[in-house]
N, C-alpha and C positions, 0 to 999 in steps of 0.2 A: 695721631699716634695711638697705636694700640699695643696690648700686652699679648706676648706669644710665649708658647712654652716649647722648647725644642728637646728632643730625645737624642742622646748620642751614644756611641759604641766605640770601643777602641778596637784594634785588630786582635784577632785570636792568637796571644801569644802566652807566655808564662803567666802574666798577671792581667787578664782581661778586665776592662772596666766599662761601666755603662751608667747611665743615670739620665737626669733632666735638669734643665735650668729654665728661668724665665728671662725674657728680654723685652725691650721696647723697640718698636720699628715703626717708621712712617710709611713704609711700603705695604701693599696688600698682600694677604695671605697667599702663598704659593708662587710669588714673583721672585725673580733673580735677586732683587734687592733685599728682599726679606731673608732668604737663604743666606746672602752675604752679610747681613747684620747679625744673624744667628751665628755664623762662623766667627765674625770678629769678637763677639760677646764671649764665645767659648775659649777663644785664644786669650783673651783678657782675663778670663777666670782662672784658667789652667796653665797658661804659658806655653813654652815650647814643647811640653809633653804632649799637648793636645794636637800637634801638627799633622800626626797621621790619623787622627780619630775622624770618624764620619758623623754626620748628622742624619740621623734615620727618618725623623718625622718632626714636622712643625705643625702646631696647632693653636687655635686661639685660646687665651687664658683670661681669667677674670682678673680684675685689678687688684683684688684682695690677695692673689697668690704671688704678687710681685714683691711682697715682703720677705719671702722665703726663696732666694734666688737659686740654691743649688740643692739637688736631691741626688746624692750618690748611691748607686746600686753596687753592693758588694756581692762577690760570688764565692761562696765558702765550699763549693764542691771540689773534691780532689781532682788534680789535673789528670787528663787521659794519659794512660800509659802507652808510649809508642814502642814498637818493636824494633829493636836494633838488628841491623843486617850485618852478618858476618863478612868481614873482608877478606878471610882465608877460606879457600874451599877445602873441607876436610876430606882426608883419604887420598889426596892427590900428592904426588911427589914432584 
């Protein structure tokens, strides 16, 4: 059983989230079983909110890092302004 660190990101919507967490897996790094264990741990930590989130990277972690399981990354930038399209063409009758 090894300790691994996974980085996750939510879809780019009004409130994007990203961060990392540690988990334990008996599967080797880069295997489907390891990615599945990471997915299960993410769903266990964040619940149904994390169903649409993606795991970006999984890497080996030290056993000392297992004490701090979740590192949440917050994004304080202003949201990008989207240009609204006009539904009415001006100047036409």
